N, C-alpha and C positions, 0 to 999 in steps of 0.2 A: 850282640849289636848289629851283625849281618841281616839277622831275620827281622829286628826291627826296622833297619833300613829297608829291607824289601818290603816289609808292610807299608812303611811309610811311602815309598816309590809307588807300589800298587794302589793305595789309596789317592794318591795325587794324581796318578793316570787315570783312575775311575771318575774322579772329580773333573777331570779334564775331558774325559768321554762325555760324561752326564751334561757338561756344560755346552759342547760342541753339538751333542745331539739336540738340547734345547734351541739353540741356535739354529739349527739345520730346520727343526720342525717349524720356528716361528718363521724364518725367512720363506720357507716352502708355503706357508699359509698365505703370507704377505704377497709373495708372488702369484700364488693362485688367485687370490682376489684382485691382484691388480689385473691380471688377463681377464677376469670377469668384468672388471670395469671398463676395460678396453673394449670387448665384446660387446658390451651393453652400448657404450657410445659410439660403437659403428652401425649399431642397427636400432637406433632408438624408437623408430616408429612401430617395429614388431615388439618391442618390451611394452609399448604404450598401449597397443592395440590389444594384445593378448589378454591381460588383466580387465580389461574394459569389457571385452566380450564374455570373459568368464563371470563377470558380475552380471551383465544382462542375463546370461543363462541360469544362473544359480539365484539371481535377486527375484526373479519371475515365479520361483518355484516358491517363495517363502509365504505369500499370501494364499495360494492355493492349497498349500500341504500343511498350513498353521492348525494344529491341534493342541489344546490344553491337557494337561495330565489331571484327571479328575478323582484318583485315588489318593487321599492324603497319606495314608498308612504305608503304600509303597514307597512316597518319597520321604516320609519324616521317621517313621519307626524303624529302629534297626533291623535289618534284612536277614540276620541269623541272631536268634535268641531263644533261650528257653522258654521264655512266655508263651510264644507262637506253638511250642510242642506243648507245652501245659493246656493251651486252649483247645487244640485239637482233641486230647485226651478227654478234657472236661466236656467238650462238646459231644463226644461219642458218647459219654456215660449219661450227661444230664444236658439236652439241648438248652444253650444257653439263651435261645429264643424264648423259652419258656421261663427262664429265671430272671428276665429284664426288670421285672418289679422290685426284685431284691439285690441283684447285682448291678448297684447304683453307680455309675461312673460319671467323672468330672464333665467331661466333654466329648469323650471318644466311645460312646456307647455304639455298638454295631449296629448296622441295620439301619432302618428309616425310622423316625421318631419325630415328634415335636415337642418341645418343653418350654413351659411359662413358668415366671418368677413374678409374683404379684407381692407389690411391697405398699405398705400403707404409707402414704405421704406423710402423715403424722398421726402418733398414737398407735393403736393394737389393731393388729390385724383379724383377731378373734372377735372383734366388734364389726366388721365388715363381713360377715358371713354371706349375706344376701349379694353384696357385689360381686363377691369371688364366685358363687354360684351362678350368677349371671353369665359371667365370663366364661365359665364352665360350659354352659348349656350352649353358648352361641357356637363354642368350637365342636361341640357335639353334633350341634344341627347345621354346621357348615356343608354345603354340597359341593361337588365337583365333578363337571359334565364331562363326559368322555364318550363320543360317538353318539350321543342321543340319550344316555342313560346318565341318572344323577348318582353319585357315589358319596356316603356320609361316613364319618370315622367307624360305624359300626360294621361297614362292608370292608374296611381294611385292617381292623385292630388285631392283635394278638390275643387268641382266646385262651382260656384257661382249659387244662384237660378234665377238670373235674366237671364243671357245669357248662362249657362251652359259651362263656359269656366274655365280653371284653375285660380285659387285665387294665383295673383303674388304679391308680394310688388310693391306699387308706384314708389319706387326709380328706377325699371327697366326702367319706362316709363321716367323718368327724365334724366336718363343715354343715354338714346336712343335718345331722342331730343338733347343733348349736342352734340351726336355723328354726327348727322344730321348736326348741326351747323358747327362742326369742318370740315366736307365735304364740306360744302358750302362756305369754306375759311373764317369762321367767327370763334369767340373764346366761349369758354363755358359762357364768360360771358354775352352773346347774350341772353341765356336762363334763364329768371328769375327765380330764385329759392330762396324762402325765408324760415326762418327757425323759429320756429318748423312747422309752418304750410305753405304750398305753394299752389298755384292754378295751376292746370292741364290744358293742353291745351283744355279739354272740360267743363273747368269751375268749375269743382270739387274741393272743398279746401280739403287738405289732409294733415293728422299729420306726419310728418316724423322724429319726434325727436329720434326715436329709430332705425331710417333706415340710419341716417347720423351721425356720430359722430367726435368728435374732431374738432367741430365748436366753435370758439371765441365766447363768449356771450358778447351781449352788456349791459347795465345797464337798458335799455328801456324794458318794459313788452310786447310790441308789436312784430309782426314778423319782423324779420330783413333779408336783403339780404345777402345770402351765396356768398362770395366770395374765402373762404379758408375751406377745411375740410380734416381731414387726413384718414377717415375710413368710409366704408358703411358696412351695415348688411342686409343680404337676407336672407329669410326662406322660405323654401319648404315644404307645408304642404301635407301629405299623408292622404288618406281616413283612418279612424278606425272602431271599431265596425263592421267591416265586416266578411265575412266567414274566416276559417282558412287558407284556401289557399292563400287568397288574403292578410292574415296577413304574410304569409312565404315569398310572394312576396316583400312586403313593407320592411321586414326584410332584405331581399336579397340586395333590392336597398340602404338601409342604409350602408350596408356593402360595397357595390361598391362606393357609396358616398365618404366614409372615403378614399378607396384606390385611388380614382381619385383625391380628395383633397390633399392628401399625395403627388401623383405625381406631382400636378401643383403646389404645395409649393415649392418643389424641383427644378422644371423648371424655374419659374418665378424669374425674375430679378430685377422686380420693384414693385411686391406685396408680403407681408406676408400675408399668408392665414390661418386660424383657421377654425375649423369646429367643429360641435355639432350634435349628433342625439339624439333620444329619448332613444337608447340603450348603449349611450356612459357614462351616470351617472352609470348604473348598471355595465358596462365593467369596467370603472376606479374604482368603488368601491368594485367589486369582485377581483380586480387586487391585491389588499392590500394582501389578503390571499395567492394568487400564490406567490407573490414577496417574502413573508417571510417564504418560507417553508424552504430554506437553512439556514436561519439565527435562525430559532426554532430548527433547528439539530444542528447548532453550539452552541447555548444556553445549549440545552442539554449536550453537551460534556463538557462543561465550570461548569457547575453545577456538574456534576458528578465530575470532576478534583478537584473542590472546596470543595465538601463534603469528598472526599477520603482525601485530605490532612489535611482538618479542624479535621478529626476523628482520625487522626494518633498521636503515641507517640513514644517516643524512645524505650520503653516497648515493646518487641516482642512478650511478652504473653499477655499482656493487651491492645495493641495500637488498635486492630481491625481497620484498614483504611476501610477494605470492608463493615463493618458495615455502614459506610456513603454511600458508592457507593449502597450499596443494598436498602439503604433508599430511595435516590433518584429513583432508579429502581422500589420499589414499588409504589411510587407516580405515576411514569411515567404509569405502567400496570393498574393503579386506572383508571387515565385518559382515557386510552384507552377504558376500560370498559364501564366508564360514556359515552363516544362519542357513543359506540355500543347501548347504551340503549336510546340516544337522538336520533339517527337515526332510531332505530326499531320504535321509538314512532312516526314516521311521522315529524320528526324535519328536517328544512332545513337550511343549513350552510349561514351564512352571516359573513362579515368581523369583525363585531364586537365580535363576539365569539372566536377572537384569542386572547384575554386577558385571557381566563379561564384557560388553562394550565399552565400561570404563576402564575395566582390568586391561583388556588389549590395547586401548588407547593409551594408556600409561606406558606399556612397553613399546608400542609402536612408535609414537612420538618421540620416545628417547633416541630410537635408531635414526629418526629424520633429522632430529637437532643435531645429532652427533656427524650425520653425514654433513650436514650443513656446515658445522664447525670444520670439519675435516676439508672441505672447499676451501674455505677461508685460510685454512692453514697452508694450501698449496701456493707454489710460485706462480704468480701473475703474468710472467714471460712464458710460461708454457702453454701449447695449444690447449684448447678446452676438452679435447678428448682425453689428453694424458692426465690433466688435471681431476678429471673423473675417476680415472684409474688410480691415481695417486690418493685420491679420498677413500677409494673403495679399499685399498690397501692398508690405509692407516686406520679404518674405522670397523670395517666387517669382521676382523678377526674377534674383537670383543663383542660386536654384537652378534656373532655367530654363537659364541661361547655362551651369553646370557641367553639366547633364545632355546640353547640346547638345555640350559639347567632349568628353564621354565617347563620345557616338555618333559624333562625328567621328574621334575617335583609333582606336575599336575598329573603326569603319567603314573606315578605311585599311587596319587590320590584316586585314579580311576581304576586301579588295580583291585583284585578280588581282596585285598587286606581292607578295604574300606567297606564298612558295613552300613553306610547310611546312603540311600539310592539317591538322594538329591545332590549329595556331595561327589557321588560317582558322576553322575550326568553333567554337572558342572565341569568337572575336570577334564571329561573326556571332550565336551565342546571347547573349553579352554585351549588344549591340545591342538585341535583344529585350527581355531582361530590363530595362533601363535605361529604354526605352520604356514598359513596363508598370509599372514602379515609380514612374515619374513621374505617370503616370494614376492610380495608387491613393493616392499620397500626397495629392494635391490633392481627390480624390473621398472615398476611403473615410477616410482620417485626417482629410480637412477636416469630414467629417459628424460624425466622434468628438469633436471641438472644440467643433461646434455643441451637441451633446448637453451636454459637460462645461461648456460656457457656461452653456447654460440652468439647470443644475443649480446652478451658482454663484451665477447672478442669483436664483435663489429661494431661495439661503441652505440647500442641501443639503450633507451631509457629503460630502467627496471619496471618503472609502472605504467608509462605512457606507451612504450613500445615505438618511440621515435627515435630519430638521429639526435645523439647530443651536440648541441654547437661548439665551433671552436672556442678557445679561449678569448681570441680577439673580439669575436662575436658576443660573447656575453660580458665583455668590460663595457660594452656601450648599452647593456640592459638594466633596466631597474634591479634593486636588492631583491625583491620578491621572486623575480624571474632567476637570478643567479642562484638564490637558495634552492628553487625547486629543479634547477637544471645542473647543478655543480655536480661533477664526475669525480671529486676527490682533489681536484688541484688547488692549491693554498694561491689565490690569484696574487697576492702581494709578496709572497716569498718564492716558496718551490713545491714540487710536487711532494707528498707525502709517501716515504719510502715502504711504509708497512699500511695500506690505507685499511685494511680490513680490522686493525685494532682501534678503529674509531668507533666500533660498535658499542652502545652506551654500557652495556652489562660487562664487556670486557675491558672497558676503560675503567669502570668502577672497581672491577676485581684487581685490575694491574696497579693502579694509582692509589687505590685508598685501601681496600680491604685486606689484600695480603700483607700489606704492611703493618697494618694492626692487629692482625690475629697471629702475627709472629713476633709480635714484641714481648720481651721479656716480662714486662710487668702484667701482661694479660695472661700469659700462662697457669698463674696459680688461680686465678679466679675460675679458668676453664677446668681444670682439676676438681675444683670444689663443686662446680656445676655438674660434672660427671658423676661426683660421687653421690650427691643429691639426687640425680636422675637414677642412679643403680639403686639407690636406698628405696625410693618410690616404686621402682619397677619390682624389687624383691618384696615390697610389703604388698603390692596388688597380686602378685603370683601365690601368695599365701591365702589370698582370698577369693579364688575362682569359685564361681559358682556354677551350677549345672542349669544347662538352659533347654531341659527337656518339655518346657510348657510350650505348647504350639502357639499360643497368643503372641509370643515372640515374632513370629511370620506373619500377622494379620494386619491389615490396615487397622491403625489406631484409633479411628473413629466409627468403628464398624460395630453393628448389632452383637456379634459374637464375643468381642472384646469388652463391650459393656455388660453383656450377660455374664463372661466370666469374673468380672471384677466384682459385681453384685454378689454372684455366687460365693466367692472365696472371702466377702465380707460377712455376710448373713449364714451360711452354710459349712463354714470351716471346723465347727467342734468337733466333727467326727469325720473319720477316713473313709473313702469309698468302702461299701461291703467288699471283703474279701471270702471268697468263695474256697471252703475247706473240704477237699474231696479225698475221702478214703476210699481207694480204688483195689483193695484187697480184703479178703473176707478176715475178719477179726471176731473175737469171742466179746461181743458187747454184752453178754449177760456178766460177764466176769468184773468184780470189785475193781480188780487191779488194773483194768482196760479203762475203766471210769476215772481213775486217779490219774492215769497218764493223760487221758484226754482233758482232765482237770487242768493239768501242768501245761499243756500246749495251750489251753485257752487261758492262761493266766494274763490279767493286764487287758483282755477284750471284753467288748459288750458281746456276748454270744447268743445267736439266733439258732438254737440247736433243738432237733427232735430228741435226741437222746437224753439232754438236760429235763425237757420236759416230760418225757416218759417215766424218768425216774421219779420226778415230783409226782407224777400222775399215780405211780405203783404205791408211793407213800400214802398218798391222801386215801385211795381205795383200801389201802392195809392189805397189798397182796405180794408177795414174795414171788419173784422171776429168777431164780437163781441156774436154772438148767436152760437149756437152749430151747427145748421144746416148749418150756411155759413161757420163755420171754418171748418168742415169736409168735406163740398163740394169741396171747394177751394183746401184744401190739397189732396184729390183723385183725382180732374180731373184736376188739374193745378201743383201744388207743385212737387207732386211724379212723374208725367209724364216729367219732365223737365230734360233733360240730367245731368245737374251737380246735381240734388238733386235725382237721380232716386235710388242711392245707401241707401238712408233712407227707403227704402220699407221695408228693413228687420228689422227695428227697431221699427216697430208698429204693434200692433196686433188689426186687427178691428173686430166686432161681429155686424151680421146683425140682427136688431129688427124690424122685419116688414118692414116699407120701409126707415127706418133710419139705420145708422151706429153709433156705439158706439166705442170709444177707450177703451178696456178693459185692455192694459199694453201696455208699452214702455220702450226705454232703451236709455240711454245717456253714454257717456263716458267722464271721469274726468282723467286728468293727471297734477300732482305736480311737481313744480320744486323741485330738490333735489341734493344732493352732493353724493361722492363716499359711503356715509354711507347710501345708498338707502335702505335698508332693515331694518334699525332700523327707518328711517322716514317712510316708508310704515306701519311699525306697530303702529307709532303714528297716521297716517291718519286715520287707522282701527279704533283705539280706540277713536277716535274723531268722525267719521262718524256714528259709531253703534249706539251710545246713542241718536244722533238726529233723527233716523229712529223710536225710540219708542215714543219721544214727538211731531213730527210733525204731522202735518195734512196730508202730502203725504207720503205714505205708501211705503217705497222702501227698497231695500236691496242692497248691494256693494258687489262686488265679481270680484277677479282677481284668476288665478289658483295657484298663489304663496302664497294666504291666506291659503291654505290648509295647508301648511308647516309651517307657521309663528303663525297661530290663536292659541291662548293658549299655545304656545311653553314653554314659560318661566314657566307657572305654572305647564306645564307637566313634565318639565325637572327637577323642583325643587322636585317634589312630591314623588319620590321614596326615596330620601336620608332623606325627613322629616318624611314620613311614617317610614324609618328604624330605624332612629334616636329616634323616639318617641317611637317606639317598643321596642327597647333595653332599652330605659330611663323607662319604665313602668315595663319591666322585672326586673331590677335591683332595683327599689322600692320595688315591690312586694315581692321580695326575700330578702329584707333588713334585716329582723329579722329571715332569714332561713339560710343563708349562713354561712361560717364559722365565719365571724367576719363583723359586720356592717360597721365598716370603712373601710373595703376592697373595698366594693361598693361604699362608699362615694367619697373614692379617685379616683376609678376607673372611675366614671361618670365625674370628674373634668379631670382626665387625658384625656381621650378620646375626651372629648370636646374641650379640648386645642390642641390636636394634629389634630381633624377635621378642627378646625378654621383655625389652622395654615396652613394646607394644601391648604384649599379654598382661603385664601388671597394670600398665595405665588404663587399658580398656576396662579391665576388672573394677579400678578404683572409679571409673566413668559410668559403672552400673550396666556394663554390657555382659551378659551371660555368654555361657560356651554353647552357642548352638551351631547350626550348620552353616549360617551367613559368617558369624565370626570366626568360623574355623577356616572357611574358605579365605577370609581376609588375611587369617595367618599364613597360609600357604603363600598368598601373593606377596605378603610383607617379606618373605624369604628372598622371593624372586626381583620384588622391587629393590630392596637393599643392595644385591647383587647385581641389579641393572646400573645403577648409580656409583657404586664403589669400584666395581672392576676396572674401568678405564682410569679413575682418579688413583687407584691404587698402584695398577702395574706403571703408570707414567712415572710415579713418584721411584718406584724401585728402579725401573731402568734408567733413570736420570743418572746423569754422570758429572753434574756440576760439583762445584767446590763443597758445598755445605748442605747440609739436610734442608735448612731454611729455603735456600735457592730452589732446590727440587720440589718442595711444597709450593712456591709460588708458581714454578713452572706448571704444575701438575693444577691447580687452579685456575691458572689463565687459560690452559688449553679444553679442560672440560668445565669447569665450572659456569660457563655460560650455558652450556648445554643442559646442565642438571638444573640451573635455575628457570631456564625456559619451560623445561618439561614438568617440574614441579609445580610452577606456577600455574601453567594450563591444566594439571591435573587436579589442583585446588579449586580453580574456577570452574573446573567441569563438574566436580561433585556438588558444589554449593547449591545448586537448585534441588537436589534431595532432600535438602532441610525442609521444603515445601511441600513434600509429597507426605501426606498423612498417613503414614504407615511405619511400625515397628521395626519392619525388614530394611526400609531406606534408611531409619535412623541408625542402625547398626552399622549398615554400609558406610554411611557418612562418618560415623564416628571412629571407625577402625580404618578406613581410608586416610582420613586427617592425620590420626596418630601415625600411620606407617609413613606417610609423607614428612610430617615434623620429625619424626626421629632419625629419619634417612638425611635429612638436610640438616640436622644438627649434628649427625657423625661426620657427614662430607666436608662441611664447612667449619665447624668449630673443634669437634673432639679430634678427629684424625690430624688436621695441620698442626695440633700441638703435640699431642702424642707420638706422632712419627719424629718428632725434633729430639725425642728421649730415648727412644728405642731403635733397635735395629730396622732395616740394613743400615749398615755404616757406609759412610762414604769416603773414609780415609784411605781405603785402597786407590780409589779414583783421585784423590788428592795427590797421593805418592806418585801414580802414574803421570800425573798432568804436570807435578812437580819435576818429575825425571824428564819429561819430554822437554820441557822449558830449559833445564837446565843444559840437555843435548843439543839444543838449538842455540844457548848462547855460546857453548863451546864451538859450535860448529862455525858461529859469526866471528868468535875471537880467531878461530883458525884462518878463516878466509881474510881476515883483515892482517893476520901475521903474513900471510903468502902474498897480499898485495903490497905490504910493506918490504918484502924482502926482493919482489919483483921490479919495484922502484928503484931500490938501493944497487941492484944488481943487474942491470938489462943485459951486459952481455952474457950472462949465464942464461937467459932466455934464448939470446941469438944462437950461444952453443949448442943448447939442447934442439 
């Protein structure tokens, strides 16, 4: 029993010690910010001038050092992935530049190229061979002038190793045969064209699954005769990795190619023509930032108006509408300064950075409106400098905490754990913006509060800055003049004791909303609403889709998007060609090796030299069961046949004395797919790679698209997970050091609920998990904390009689600032709807869901749920009841003493 007693005493002592430590820390922080506010209020000119000078210095460098990022692979593709290693190995064995006509890629073919899709407006593209070849001829004849010399495609094209001729798609040869058949009074049906593999006139078998589109597929797996097709695709590959001059000429050729295609598309009456070049993706990605310039300015004007209106009051002395406007301007100049720091440190602009002004504005204006609300809560009788200090002590603790969490979350996003460069650059820039915003809010905006307080103390009009007339003078003026110049006096009765409560948002919350949301009959409906919200969120979280498609980041009406959608519609029957590279010597002549290869190729359409060689041996009725026979016939007979000469590039021989060895070779695999090609290719990659580890045949698989798809899902989820875990860890570690541990507990639950809600609902709103949506999710963590921290901690620390009264106090103190900030944020992002870009649509959708879920929790869910669950207010009620009883006893004791004195005055005299 003594042991238990000692344990109980020690635990009680530790609880008391922790509570005292929390109180000391909290009071120390409040005292520090009180002195900071006092210091700012005593030197307002200095704190107003320094930020302005910094903005001029750093802002002037924005235009002079502005550079766009031109390499999309660096930005969008995972930085560390196995596909990049595989690309290096494949390129060292078989230069990918020589395999372009086979290694077909949806959008990300490396190097420079021009690509056409010719779509018949009506009918069969095979009947339009003449028109197709005319377009092809105009592309070949197109000339580019550079320093007095004219360059055509023949000067810039990728050359074949065998005959040093330009690599052209085999579909051109087929259409030339069709045209000759038509000229000889035959029909195109006389030219045998099978799909997806067709045999050319020289006997070579060619895969045209990516060159002929819109072909009705039969249920048979074998090649079918083509009688109808809607589109063809032609690619013109240019040399890369050359000198700078050659690259400049190739870039000019691509630019002229786009102009030519635009002109041909306008003039053609029978063909729809779509084009794509290597720089089209970058151009249309960068186009979002160009298109959004005017909308960003409109957004700024709307936010300024909203902040000014929401800060206004009928009281001309205390209204301070300009403080709302100056608050938004404070965040604007802070963002300009942060942009200057970014470009001075050799940062390069990309369109994903478009979200930083909106995100930084959402956090900065929250601090501004909280400071303004803190000013309104101070006593009007105090000197204006002390009122500024009190506002700092009241607000800056929470604002510092939320700013620190912003830096932690985005700092984790900028850490080496992040595998997407665009996410990393955004998070780095966001950290800088938050730091600068924090400095500008307490310095520049704090100085504005000081000057506004001085004007109020001297009774100057908050708009016109003129002296407010006396009450006697106003009595003699018209009604409109009284309305404009009224300083809060009720001319008929008396002066309002709390004039700041006349703010329309505060009045609405105090008189109407808090009474309604805490009504007993409303609470069941709120619980049902939350269950519906949670179920939809959970359903959406189960349907998250990969956003590795770069189209999600492009301007929506751009040529690249139009090309990609057409390509997806007509050329999605087969996956991109997957290079199958055998990088170690194997016994190709062994039948068991053939069986292993057949097993690996099962389910694929194969373009294989070894399959053709085995078939060739059967046709000529020759046995090659030994190594010497196999290689001898391969080199002297098979590879010299015209129909098999193209396989020379697929085999690497090594001479060992008088013998030759095959040290490496490559095959090509193509899979049947649907319009969800990207998802199916990822599944193929996940199936093939494990086989390379357990199979006796050592191989790698590669396609240029793998660089963008490999590990994309894990790379894109990683930043939000690391940021979330870092915040969770911080909140848990500070569980016993913050104002009240239950505040951290409720904050973790609320932020998790908001985050999962936004994640699920954005999935149901057709938003994929790409770099923009993941940045929005990181911001959701912080936005929810930004608005819930003051709200929750005010409730937790309140010592009123009931939970309901504590909720009312919390909503009255912070509800106005939350509504002001969220309304300004929503109004600010509305112009993004009018920017024709998939990137801005994603940004708008995610931001709107973030605001909606946060407001739902702050004003609906938390006010109801906090009345059911801890922290309990019984202890405070007991303390207040005990104090009240003590006061009553003292009052009774005083009354008894007074009665005794009256009844026995001599006793007093004697004493």
